[in-house]
C-alpha positions as CSV (number, residue, x, y, z in Angstrom):
1,X,-0.2,0.1,0.1
2,X,1.3,3.2,-1.3
3,X,1.0,6.4,0.9
4,X,1.6,9.9,-0.5
5,X,4.4,12.1,0.6
6,X,1.8,14.4,1.9
7,X,0.4,11.8,4.5
8,X,3.8,11.1,5.7
9,X,5.0,14.6,6.1
10,X,2.1,16.1,8.3
11,X,2.6,13.8,11.5
12,X,6.3,14.5,11.0
13,X,5.8,18.2,10.9
14,X,3.8,18.0,13.8
15,X,5.8,16.2,15.8
16,X,9.0,18.4,14.8
17,X,6.9,21.5,15.8
18,X,5.9,20.3,19.3
19,X,9.6,18.9,19.9
20,X,10.9,22.6,19.1
21,X,8.3,24.0,21.3
22,X,9.0,22.1,24.6
23,X,12.9,22.4,23.8
24,X,12.3,26.4,23.8
25,X,10.4,26.2,27.3
26,X,13.0,24.6,29.1
27,X,15.4,26.2,27.9
28,X,13.9,29.4,29.2
29,X,13.1,27.8,32.5
30,X,16.8,26.8,32.5
31,X,18.1,30.3,31.6
32,X,16.3,31.7,34.6
33,X,18.3,29.4,37.0
34,X,21.1,30.1,36.0
35,X,23.4,32.6,38.3
36,X,26.6,33.8,38.2
37,X,28.2,32.9,41.3
38,X,30.6,36.3,41.4
39,X,27.4,38.1,41.0
40,X,25.2,36.7,43.9
41,X,24.8,38.9,46.5
42,X,23.8,38.2,49.9
43,X,21.8,40.1,52.9
44,X,20.8,38.8,55.9
45,X,17.9,39.8,58.6
46,X,17.9,38.9,62.1
47,X,14.3,37.5,62.9
48,X,13.1,36.2,66.8
49,X,11.7,33.0,64.5
50,X,12.4,32.6,60.5
51,X,9.6,31.5,58.7
52,X,10.1,30.3,55.2
53,X,7.6,32.1,53.5
54,X,8.0,35.5,55.6
55,X,11.5,35.2,54.6
56,X,11.1,34.7,50.8
57,X,8.4,37.4,50.6
58,X,10.5,39.9,52.5
59,X,13.2,39.0,50.4
60,X,11.5,39.6,47.1
61,X,10.2,43.0,48.6
62,X,13.2,44.0,48.7
63,X,15.0,42.7,45.6
64,X,12.7,41.4,42.9
65,X,14.4,38.3,41.9
66,X,15.7,37.6,45.3
67,X,15.4,33.8,47.4
68,X,15.2,34.0,50.9
69,X,15.9,30.8,53.0
70,X,15.9,30.4,56.7
71,X,19.2,29.7,58.5
72,X,18.5,29.2,61.9
73,X,16.9,32.4,63.3
74,X,18.8,34.4,60.0
75,X,16.6,35.2,57.2
76,X,19.2,34.7,54.1
77,X,18.6,36.9,50.9
78,X,20.8,36.0,47.6
79,X,20.1,38.1,44.4
80,X,21.5,38.8,41.6
81,X,24.1,42.1,41.8
82,X,25.3,44.1,38.6
83,X,28.7,44.5,39.9
84,X,30.3,41.7,42.2
85,X,30.9,42.2,45.9
86,X,34.1,43.5,46.4
């Protein structure tokens, strides 16, 4: 049984489009996660009790892309800084 080239071409094209779109979104997610160690600044806030949600909120309020994590009773905020710390 012969199949025309167009009937074989359409599923292949669809598969190619889907794989290209998924690769592009994965790369965007990967690019957001990359941080240059030399350009990472850290601020610490002393808390009586460090709550992870509050720490993250406090960090993003001060630095738009900051990441807050609790370390004991300290809230440690790491964020991207244009000039590396000296």
